[in-house]
N, C-alpha and C positions, 0 to 999 in steps of 0.2 A: 065427476070427482068433486069433492068438497074442497073449497079454497084453502082452509086452514090445514087440511091434510096434505095438500100439495106443498104449501109453504114449509110445513114441518119436514116433509120428505126432502125438499131442496136443501134445507139447513142441515139435515142429517148427512146428506151427501157432502156438503161443504166441510162439515166437521170430520167426516171419514177421510176426506182428502187432506185436510189440515194435519191429521195425525199420521198421514203417510201410508194408508192401507188401501189395497184394492178391495173391490166388492167381495171377492172370494175370501181374502184374508180376514176382512172385518167380520163377514158372516160366520166364518169358522170360529173366530175368537169369541164372538158373542153367543155362539151355539144355535144358530139358525141356518136355514138353507139360503143359498145365494139368491134363489128366486124370491124368497120371502123378503130379503133385504131390498131387492129390486122393486118389489111392491111398495115397501115403505118409502124408499127414495123417490119413486115415481108418483107417490100420492094416491095409490090405489088401495092401500091397506093402512089401517090404524096401527101405530106402534104402541106396544104395551109398556107399562112402567118398569116391569122386570127387565125388559130388554134395554131400556134406557139406563137402568142402574148398572148393568154389566158394561154398557158402553162408557159410562162415567169412569169406570175403572181403567179404561183404555185411553183416558185423557180427553174424551168428548165433553164439550161444554153443553151439558144437558139443558141448562137454563136458556142458552142461545137456541138450541134445537126447538124447544117448545114455545118460546116467546119472542125470539129475535133479539133479545137483550143479552149482551155478553156478561158473564160472571165477572164482577170486579176483580182486577188483579192488583198487585202492589203498586203498579204504575198509575192506576186509576183511583186509588183510594187516597184518603187524606194523609198528609205528612203528620208527624208527631205534633208539630207546632199548630197546624191547622186543626187537628183533633182537639187540642187543648183549648183553642179559641171557641170551637163549637161547644165543648163541655161547659166552659165558663158562661157562654151565651145562654145555654139552656138553664143555668142556675139563676139567671136574672128574672126579676119581675117583668111582666109583659110590657109595662111602660118603659122600663129601662132597656128592654130589647129593642124597642122602636128607636130610642135615642142612639143606641149603639149601632144599629143598622144605618141610620142616617149619617152618623159620623164616619163609619167605614166607607160608605158610598161616596161621601165628599172627599175623603182621603184618596180613594181609588181614582176618582175623576181628576183630582189635582195631579196625581202621579202620572196618569195617562197623558195629561196636557204637557207636562214637563218632558216626558219621554218622547213625545211627538216633535218637540223642538229641536 
């Protein structure tokens, strides 16, 4: 068995369980045989893009299945304030970005020291 195929299969199984479906239910909903799904989850068969696309419609995080990295959710993305800081930072000249980065790092370090007291 190929290691990446095994990892993809294991993550597919985790996602199927996360969305609350049995193998039989999931296989039926994505239009494949339960045995085929078992092959995907067991890492003995390659899963096709068309199957993953249907699975996405059931709430499966396809990015996680294929890469192990979760799709960012609102909780993991930047706040409006943070996004504005990033946008402003990207507008700066390179030299100014370095200065801004040093300033923010110094402020963060000072805040951390005060919070620790």
